[in-house]
C-alpha positions in Angstrom: 12.3 -23.3 14.8 9.7 -22.8 17.0 6.4 -21.7 16.4 5.7 -17.4 16.6 3.4 -15.7 20.0 0.5 -14.3 19.7 -2.2 -13.7 22.7 -4.6 -16.5 23.0 -7.9 -15.4 24.1 -9.5 -19.2 24.7 -6.3 -19.4 27.1 -6.1 -16.0 27.9 -2.1 -16.2 27.5 0.6 -15.7 24.7 0.5 -19.6 23.5 2.7 -20.2 19.7 0.3 -20.6 16.7 0.7 -22.3 13.3 -1.2 -21.1 10.7 -3.8 -22.6 8.4 -6.0 -22.3 5.0 -9.2 -22.6 5.4 -12.2 -20.9 2.4 -13.8 -17.6 4.3 -15.5 -15.4 2.8 -15.2 -11.0 3.8 -17.6 -8.5 2.3 -15.8 -6.4 -0.1 -18.1 -3.1 -1.1 -21.0 -5.2 0.2 -20.0 -8.0 -1.7 -19.1 -11.8 -0.6 -16.1 -13.2 -1.8 -14.6 -16.4 -1.3 -10.9 -16.2 -0.6 -9.0 -19.5 0.9 -7.4 -17.5 3.8 -4.8 -18.3 6.1 -5.9 -18.4 9.4 -4.0 -18.9 12.8 -4.6 -21.6 15.7 -3.7 -21.9 18.7 -1.6 -25.3 19.4 -2.7 -25.0 22.6 -6.3 -24.8 22.5 -7.3 -25.8 18.9 -8.8 -22.6 18.5 -8.3 -19.4 16.0 -6.6 -16.3 16.7 -6.9 -13.1 15.3 -3.6 -12.7 14.0 -3.3 -8.4 12.2 -0.8 -9.8 9.5 -2.6 -12.7 8.5 -6.0 -11.0 8.2 -4.8 -7.8 6.4 -3.3 -10.1 3.7 -6.3 -12.1 3.6 -8.3 -8.8 3.1 -6.5 -7.8 0.2 -6.6 -11.2 -1.2 -10.4 -10.2 -1.0 -9.3 -6.9 -2.8 -7.4 -8.6 -5.3 -10.0 -11.5 -6.7 -12.6 -8.3 -6.2 -10.4 -5.9 -8.4 -10.6 -9.1 -11.4 -14.5 -9.7 -11.2 -15.3 -5.7 -11.5 -11.7 -5.3 -13.8 -10.2 -2.5 -11.3 -6.6 -1.4 -12.5 -4.2 -3.0 -9.3 -1.9 -1.3 -7.2 1.0 -2.0 -8.9 -0.7 -0.6 -11.9 -1.7 2.4 -10.6 2.5 3.1 -9.1 2.6 2.6 -13.2 1.0 5.3 -14.7 2.5 7.8 -11.7 5.8 6.0 -12.5 5.3 6.6 -16.6 5.0 10.4 -16.5 7.8 10.5 -13.8 5.4 12.3 -11.1 5.7 12.2 -7.6 2.1 10.2 -5.8 2.3 14.4 -4.1 2.4 16.0 -7.7 0.0 13.1 -9.4 -2.3 13.9 -6.3 -2.3 17.9 -6.9 -2.6 16.9 -10.8 -5.7 14.9 -10.2 -7.1 17.4 -7.6 -6.5 14.4 -5.0 -6.0 13.8 -1.7 -2.4 12.9 -1.6 -2.9 10.6 1.1 -5.4 9.3 -1.2 -3.0 8.0 -3.9 -0.4 6.4 -1.2 -3.3 4.5 -0.2 -4.5 3.4 -4.2 -0.8 1.6 -3.9 -0.4 0.6 -0.7 -3.7 -1.6 -1.7 -6.9 -0.2 -0.9 -9.5 -1.0 -2.6 -10.3 2.2 -5.2 -13.3 3.9 -6.2 -15.1 3.3 -9.5 -15.0 6.7 -10.4 -11.3 7.6 -9.6 -10.7 3.7 -11.1 -12.4 5.3 -14.9 -9.4 7.9 -14.2 -6.7 6.1 -14.3 -7.7 3.9 -16.7 -7.4 7.1 -18.8 -4.6 8.1 -18.0 -3.3 5.0 -19.4 -3.4 6.8 -22.8 -0.8 10.1 -22.7 -3.6 11.8 -25.2 -5.8 11.8 -22.0 -2.8 13.2 -20.0 -2.0 16.1 -22.0 -6.0 16.8 -21.8 -5.6 16.7 -18.2 -2.4 18.7 -18.1 -3.9 21.3 -20.4 -7.0 21.9 -18.2 -5.2 21.7 -15.0 -1.9 23.6 -16.2 -3.0 26.4 -13.3 -2.4 23.9 -10.8 1.4 22.9 -11.3 4.3 25.5 -11.1 6.1 26.4 -14.4 8.9 24.2 -14.0 7.0 21.8 -12.8 4.3 22.0 -15.9 7.5 22.0 -18.6 8.6 19.2 -17.2 5.3 17.0 -17.3 5.1 18.6 -20.4 8.1 17.0 -22.4 7.6 13.9 -20.8 4.4 13.0 -21.7 4.8 14.3 -25.9 8.0 11.9 -25.3 4.9 8.5 -23.9 2.8 10.5 -26.8 5.5 9.5 -29.6 6.4 6.1 -28.5 2.6 5.4 -27.9 2.3 7.0 -32.1 5.2 3.6 -32.9 3.5 1.2 -30.4 0.1 1.8 -32.3 1.4 1.9 -35.9 3.8 -1.5 -34.9 0.1 -3.1 -34.0 -1.8 -1.9 -36.8 1.3 -3.0 -39.0 1.2 -6.9 -37.8 -3.1 -6.9 -37.4 -4.1 -4.9 -40.5 -1.4 -5.8 -42.9 -0.7 -9.7 -41.8 -4.4 -10.1 -40.0 -2.1 -11.6 -37.6 -2.4 -15.0 -40.3 -1.2 -18.6 -40.0 -1.1 -20.0 -42.7 1.1 -22.0 -46.1 1.7 -18.6 -47.2 3.4 -17.3 -44.1 4.7 -20.9 -42.6 2.4 -22.3 -40.4 2.8 -19.3 -37.6 1.6 -15.3 -37.6 3.8 -12.4 -38.6 6.3 -11.3 -35.6 7.7 -8.5 -36.2 10.5 -8.7 -33.6 11.4 -12.1 -34.8 11.7 -10.2 -38.5 13.9 -7.2 -37.1 16.4 -10.1 -35.6 16.9 -11.6 -39.1 17.2 -8.8 -40.6 19.9 -7.5 -37.4 22.0 -10.8 -37.6 22.3 -10.6 -41.6 23.5 -7.3 -41.4 25.7 -8.2 -38.7 27.3 -12.0 -40.6 27.2 -10.6 -44.6 30.7 -9.1 -44.8 30.1 -5.6 -46.9 27.4 -3.5 -47.4 24.0 -5.4 -47.1 21.8 -4.0 -49.5 18.4 -4.0 -49.2 17.4 -6.3 -52.2 20.1 -9.1 -51.7 18.7 -9.0 -47.9 15.1 -9.9 -48.8 15.8 -12.5 -50.8 18.0 -14.2 -47.4 15.3 -13.9 -45.4 13.2 -15.7 -48.2 15.6 -18.5 -47.7 15.8 -18.5 -44.2 11.7 -18.3 -43.9 11.4 -21.5 -46.8 14.7 -23.3 -45.6 13.0 -23.4 -41.4 10.5 -24.4 -42.9 11.4 -27.3 -44.9 13.6 -27.8 -42.0 10.2 -27.5 -39.2 7.4 -27.0 -40.7 7.7 -23.9 -39.8 8.6 -20.6 -40.9 10.8 -18.2 -38.7 9.2 -14.6 -39.1 6.4 -16.1 -40.3 6.4 -12.8 -43.5 4.2 -13.2 -46.8 6.7 -13.2 -49.8 5.5 -11.5 -53.1 6.7 -12.7 -57.2 8.9 -9.1 -57.5 10.4 -8.2 -60.3 13.6 -9.2 -59.0 12.7 -11.9 -56.9 10.6 -13.0 -53.1 10.3 -10.2 -52.2 8.4 -9.7 -48.2 4.1 -7.7 -48.3 4.6 -4.6 -47.2 8.2 -4.7 -47.1 9.2 -0.8 -47.5 6.5 -0.1 -44.4 8.6 -2.9 -42.5 11.4 -1.2 -43.4 10.2 2.2 -42.8 8.9 0.8 -38.8 12.0 -0.5 -38.2 13.9 2.4 -39.2 11.7 4.7 -36.6 12.4 2.9 -33.7 15.9 3.8 -33.9 16.3 -1.0 -34.6 18.0 -0.4 -37.9 19.1 2.0 -40.2 18.5 2.2 -44.6 21.6 4.3 -46.3 20.9 5.7 -49.9 24.0 4.3 -52.2 25.0 4.4 -55.6 23.6 0.7 -56.1 20.6 0.9 -54.3 20.0 0.6 -50.6 21.9 -0.7 -47.9 20.8 -1.8 -44.3 22.4 -1.5 -40.9 22.0 -2.5 -37.8 21.7 0.1 -35.2 21.2 -2.3 -31.9 22.7 -5.6 -31.1 21.2 -8.6 -31.8 19.6 -10.4 -28.5 20.9 -13.8 -27.6 18.0 -15.2 -27.4 16.2 -13.4 -29.9 16.3 -17.2 -31.9 15.7 -20.9 -30.6 18.9 -23.3 -31.4 17.3 -24.2 -34.4 16.0 -21.2 -36.2 19.9 -19.7 -35.8 21.2 -23.2 -37.6 18.9 -22.4 -40.3 20.2 -18.8 -39.8 23.9 -19.8 -40.2 23.4 -22.5 -42.6 22.1 -19.5 -45.4 24.9 -16.8 -44.2 27.0 -19.9 -44.7 26.2 -20.6 -48.4 25.2 -17.3 -49.7 28.7 -15.7 -48.1 30.4 -15.2 -51.9 27.2 -14.0 -53.8 26.5 -10.5 -54.4 23.4 -8.8 -54.7 22.6 -10.2 -58.9 24.1 -13.6 -58.4 21.7 -14.3 -55.3 18.7 -12.4 -57.7 19.5 -14.8 -60.7 19.7 -17.8 -57.9 15.8 -16.7 -56.9 14.5 -16.6 -59.5 15.2 -19.9 -60.5 12.8 -22.2 -57.8 10.0 -23.3 -58.8 7.7 -21.1 -55.9 9.5 -18.2 -58.1 9.1 -19.0 -61.5 5.5 -20.4 -61.2 4.0 -17.2 -59.7 3.6 -14.0 -61.5 4.6 -10.5 -60.5 3.0 -9.4 -57.4 2.1 -13.0 -56.4 2.2 -14.8 -53.2 4.7 -17.2 -53.0 3.5 -20.4 -50.9 5.6 -22.5 -48.7 4.8 -25.4 -49.9 7.6 -24.7 -52.4 9.6 -25.8 -50.5 9.7 -29.4 -51.5 11.0 -28.3 -54.4 13.5 -25.9 -53.1 17.4 -25.9 -54.4 17.8 -25.3 -50.4 18.4 -28.5 -47.8 
C-alpha cells in the first residue's frame, strides 16, 4: 500500500510522506507542554511537512497532558455530565448561561477555562445541579423544567444510595484486610452475589438465619483452602450462631438497591434475589467453594445448621458479640 500524498513546500510539488514520532513542545495557556508528537516527513527530501490532521491530533494530546497536570475535566467527562441529566448541548448551554458553541467546543476537545471547569465539576453532584436549576428556572419553559427536575431527583436518589454504600464499606468495615476479614477488604458486591447464589440454589425458602450460616461457612472454608475469604466480611458470635457484622444494615442497603427482597414469615424472615447473578461474579475457586457449601447443607433446616455451627471451635471459644477470627478455620469441621 503506497504512502499518502501531500504538498511538500521544500520540493514544491505533491509528494508521498511517512510519519515518525518525536518529542515536541507545544505551548498551552502560555505553558510549555512536552509530548510525543506524530510528524509527517517527505519521502523524497526527508524534510518535515505540516499535516493539519496530525498537528491537530498533537495539539489535542498536549491538551490532555495539560488537563492531567491541572486536574481539568476531559471532553468525555464533560459530555457524560450533560448526558447524566438528559440535556442536549443547546439546553445545557442555556441552563449554564453559556453559548451553545462553547459546550460543543469543549466536548470536541477544546480546552476549557478554569472557571468553566469548576462549574462543570460541581455539576457532577446532582445536589449542585438542583441548586442551579432553582436559580435558572426562569430560563427554561415549564416542560423543560419539569423534565429536568425529575431527572435530577432520580440522580439524587441514586447518589444517596451510592454514598450510603460507600459509608457502609468505609465506616463500618474501614476497608481493612486482616485475620478478621479473611485477609481481604470487605466487598459488598461479592457479599451480595453470595446471597444471590444461595437464594437461587437452596431448595425452598431461604431463611435469614440459615443464610448467615451459609455465608460464614463459605467464607471460612474458602479461607481455609486459599488463605482468603470470598467477601471479606467480619463475623460475630451471636446466640443463633455466627452472623455478619452489621447484618441488618447490609440487608437494608441491598434491599434499597433492589438486589434482594426480605419477606416476613411466621418462623422468621426469608431472602429472595430480585436480580440475576452475574456470570462472572465469582472466580472458579470461589464457585467451587460455594457449590460445596450448598451441597453440604442442602438438606439442613435453619435449626439444624444453627446447632451445627454452635459446635465449631471458633464459635465455642468466643463470647456473645465477639468477632470470630478466620484463624479458627484450622479446626473447622468442613474441608
